[in-house]
C-alpha positions in Angstrom: 137.5 155.6 91.9 136.6 157.6 88.8 138.9 160.0 87.1 137.7 163.6 86.9 136.6 164.9 83.5 139.5 166.1 81.4 142.0 164.2 83.6 144.5 164.1 80.8 144.8 168.0 81.0 145.5 167.6 84.7 148.1 164.8 84.1 149.9 167.0 81.5 150.0 169.8 84.1 151.3 167.7 86.9 153.9 165.8 84.8 155.1 168.9 82.9 155.5 171.2 85.9 156.7 168.4 88.2 159.4 167.4 85.7 160.5 171.0 85.2 160.9 171.8 88.8 162.4 168.4 89.7 165.1 168.9 87.1 165.8 172.5 88.4 166.0 171.2 91.9 168.4 168.4 90.9 170.7 170.8 89.1 170.7 173.1 92.2 171.5 170.2 94.5 174.5 169.2 92.3 175.8 172.8 92.7 175.4 173.1 88.9 173.4 176.3 88.7 172.2 175.2 85.3 171.7 178.8 84.1 168.4 179.8 82.7 166.3 177.0 81.2 166.6 176.3 77.5 163.8 176.7 75.0 162.7 173.1 75.3 162.3 173.4 79.1 160.5 176.7 78.8 158.2 175.2 76.1 157.3 172.2 78.5 156.6 174.6 81.3 154.5 176.9 79.1 152.5 173.9 77.6 151.8 172.5 81.1 150.7 175.9 82.4 148.4 176.3 79.4 147.0 172.8 80.1 146.5 173.8 83.7 144.6 176.9 82.7 142.5 174.9 80.3 141.8 172.3 83.0 140.7 175.1 85.4 138.5 176.7 82.8 136.7 173.5 81.8 136.2 172.5 85.5 135.1 176.0 86.3 137.7 176.1 89.1 138.9 179.8 89.6 141.4 178.8 92.2 143.2 176.5 89.8 143.2 179.2 87.1 144.6 181.8 89.5 147.3 179.3 90.7 148.4 178.6 87.2 148.4 182.3 86.3 150.5 183.1 89.4 153.0 180.4 88.4 153.4 181.9 85.0 153.9 185.4 86.4 156.4 184.2 88.9 158.4 182.2 86.3 158.4 185.2 84.0 159.7 187.5 86.8 162.4 185.0 87.8 163.5 184.6 84.2 163.7 188.4 83.8 165.9 188.6 86.9 168.2 185.9 85.6 168.5 187.7 82.2 169.2 191.1 83.8 171.8 189.9 86.3 
């Protein structure tokens, strides 16, 4: 099995976003709301989203690009709701 071109961008995307959301889920299961993510967590998510956008662009995959853009928009909206309330 051959790895796709630019597999390392895909690996950064999967590991970064997987780690971010796994940590958030663990905090929620422990009934520790965890508040809004810190700067380091936000930086990891942003870097992984940008890696995903780059991967989608170099692979000419518009579905992947749209998916990453939607994730970024959803996270931004969720973060604004947490900051407001």
